[in-house]
C-alpha positions, 0 to 999 in steps of 0.5 A: 515868170509869174507876177507873184515871183516878179513882185517878190523878187523886185520888192518883197525883201524891202516890203517885208522889212518895211511892213515889219517895221511899220506894223510891228510884225516879225520879219518872217511873218511879214515875208509869209503874208505878202505872197498870200496878199498878192493873189487876193488883190489879183483875184479882186481885180479879176472879179472887177474885170469880169463883173464891172466892165472888162479890161477898161475897169482894170485900167480905171483901177490902176490909173486911179489907185495904182501909181507906180511912184509908191515903189520909189518909197515903199517905207513911206507908202506902208508907213502912211497906210499904217497910220490910217484907218483900215479898210480890209475890203479895199472899197469894193475890190475885195469885199467881205473876202478882205475881212475874212482874209484879215481874220485868217491872217490875224489867227495864223500869225497871232496878230492883234486884229487891229494890226492885221486889218492894216496889212492888206491896205498897206500892201495894196498900193504896192501891188497895184503900183507894180501892176501899173509899172508892168502895164506901162513897161510891157509891150502888151500894156493892159492886155498883158495885165488882163492875161496875167489875171487869168494865167492859163486862159481858162476864164478862172483865176482860182486855179491860178491863185491856188497854184501860186499859194499851194506850190509844194504844199497841200492841195487847195481842194483839201478844204483848208481855210485859205482854199475856201476863202479863195473860192469865195473871193473868186466866185468859185464853189465852197 
């Protein structure tokens, strides 16, 4: 089962409700936003792994920012982030792609830009926490997380993320905004 599916099955319902309550979103919109944010975080981790020190870099990020204890109080974690200043770039994890994603989310769901800017930072601790929990409970540990970031082993996560996001819809090569964003996030051609 893909990480996105695992995350949505285990935490998606509660995260959607709490994101909706914490940021004043419609529940249906929150449920659609989460599956788009998960691959963005995975892509940022993939880029960090490729450019900043391999699996050791992922281990550092998960140890520093990925406490799985946030999964025990999803409402508190989202509420805490909703009250803080937004950093859609997540430091250097997403860079300018986080800002582009925030703009796209605001336009697609007709959200106030200030509210949209809080979505990725509110969800990131949950996603990193779920990855940490997976790392800590998996027989493969960190190696399993590194393999997860490139599911088909071809050295590129762009096709993996595109497959997650575009199942049953238009191809990512159709030139849509999300395909271009993902290409920029993962270093692919635009």
